[in-house]
C-alpha positions as MATLAB code, in Angstrom:
seq = 'MNRKLLEAIADMQDEMDMDKREVRHQMSSHKKIELTPPNSSQGASGDVKLVETSGKVYQYIKIKSEWYKIELEKA';
ca = [
       0.000    0.000    0.000;
       0.893    3.606   -0.378;
       2.883    5.007    2.571;
       0.601    8.060    2.929;
      -2.453    5.819    3.018;
      -0.907    3.688    5.771;
      -0.075    6.817    7.777;
      -3.637    8.113    7.348;
      -5.057    4.779    8.542;
      -2.740    4.814   11.566;
      -3.836    8.382   12.405;
      -7.522    7.396   12.195;
      -6.894    4.429   14.489;
      -5.205    6.733   17.020;
      -8.177    9.133   16.896;
     -10.650    6.277   17.406;
      -8.627    5.028   20.379;
      -8.717    8.505   21.920;
     -12.492    8.732   21.299;
     -13.025    5.342   22.972;
     -11.019    6.438   26.015;
     -13.035    9.677   26.258;
     -16.350    7.802   26.092;
     -15.207    5.361   28.786;
     -14.125    8.264   30.971;
     -17.447   10.093   30.560;
     -19.431    6.968   31.332;
     -17.428    6.141   34.447;
     -17.009    9.617   35.908;
     -18.954   10.519   39.024;
     -21.681   13.110   38.694;
     -21.854   16.071   41.050;
     -25.298   16.718   42.534;
     -26.263   20.308   41.781;
     -28.796   22.505   43.575;
     -30.322   24.309   40.586;
     -31.776   22.801   37.402;
     -29.961   23.549   34.139;
     -31.380   26.294   31.930;
     -32.027   25.803   28.225;
     -28.810   27.517   27.148;
     -26.621   25.186   29.215;
     -25.151   21.912   28.006;
     -25.259   19.947   24.772;
     -27.377   17.034   23.598;
     -26.466   13.936   25.587;
     -25.440   15.809   28.734;
     -26.707   14.423   32.047;
     -27.028   16.341   35.319;
     -28.201   15.356   38.796;
     -30.152   18.001   40.725;
     -31.480   17.931   44.294;
     -34.329   20.308   45.082;
     -36.860   20.245   47.926;
     -35.520   16.924   49.172;
     -36.025   15.192   45.807;
     -33.340   14.131   43.325;
     -33.831   14.480   39.567;
     -31.788   13.309   36.618;
     -31.801   15.839   33.768;
     -30.923   14.735   30.244;
     -30.507   17.130   27.321;
     -32.000   15.766   24.104;
     -32.220   17.808   20.893;
     -31.566   21.109   22.692;
     -34.181   20.491   25.413;
     -33.806   19.281   28.999;
     -35.930   16.384   30.261;
     -36.083   15.291   33.880;
     -36.755   12.048   35.714;
     -37.478   11.924   39.442;
     -35.220    9.385   41.149;
     -36.273    7.348   44.148;
     -34.251    5.384   46.654;
     -33.756    1.729   45.774;
];
């Protein structure tokens, strides 16, 4: 194969490895419990936040530029 093609393939493999590590890190990182819900201008699609208000805990998820919330209960 062409040397430049092999180098390009190696670069793409390195990028994919970095992306995999980043995804693993995001999935395993601990979430901080916040006291105020996110506003619409905060975050990007796929972001997740935990919020405690009035003694209840909610999980907020941003999907297509809008925040959705789920009330969590103790297991």
